N, C-alpha and C positions, 0 to 999 in steps of 0.2 A: 272328438279327439283328433288333435293335429299331429301329424307325423313330421319329424324333422329329418332332413337328409344327413346321412353320415358323411364325414369328410372322405374324399377320394383316397383310396388306399393305393399302395404301389402297384398291386395287381390290376386294379381298375385303370390306372394311368397307362400301364403297359398294354392292356387290352384296347384302350382308346387309340394309342399310338399305332398298334397293329392294324386296327380298323381303318385309320386314316391312310396307312400305307397301302392297304388293299384297295381302298377307293381310288387311290392315285393310279392304280394299274387297272382301271376299269376296262370292260369289254362290251362289245355289242354282238347281238346275234346276226346271222346273215339276213334275216327278215328285217330287223331294225336298220341295218345298213342299206338294204334295198330301198326302204322308205326314205332314209336320209338323202340318198342320191337320186331318188325317183327313177330307179331302174328295176328291171325284173329280177326275181330271185335267181333264175338260172344265170344271169349275167354275173352276179356275185359269186356263185359257185364256179363259174369258168375262171374268174380271177384267182380264186383259191386253188383250183386244180392246176393252173399254169404257174402257181407260186408267184404271182404278181403282187399278192398281198399276203402278209403273214396271218396265220390262223392257228387256233387250238382246236383239236378234235377231242370232244368229251364224250366218251362212250361210243355207241354205234352211230347215233344220229345227230348229236348236237355239235355245232361248230360255233366258236366264239372268235371274234376278231378284236385284238387289242386296239384301244383308242389311239395309241401311239402309232400303230401300223396304218390306221385309217388316216390320221393327220399327215403322216409321211407320204402316203399315196396321193392325198389331195394336193399337197405342196408340189410334188413332182409332176403332177398332171394338170396343174392350173395353167390355163392359157390366157395371156393378157393380164390386165390388172384385176386383182381381187376386188369384189364389191365391198 
């Protein structure tokens, strides 16, 4: 028995658009950022504590850094030509 897909409804399209918008505002954890930059986790937390990079605190222990903040920080702190 073969199932056929139903045409996308307006609600499905809205959900897909919302999903795409949420993906466009992606975040990284402090651990992921430390790996990306090859630095220690305390170094990332120092940047956050000094407000040198924007972050979101989620609950008591979780921190997320928006990709836009990461890219801004990288642009502002790149020395010489980018590879």
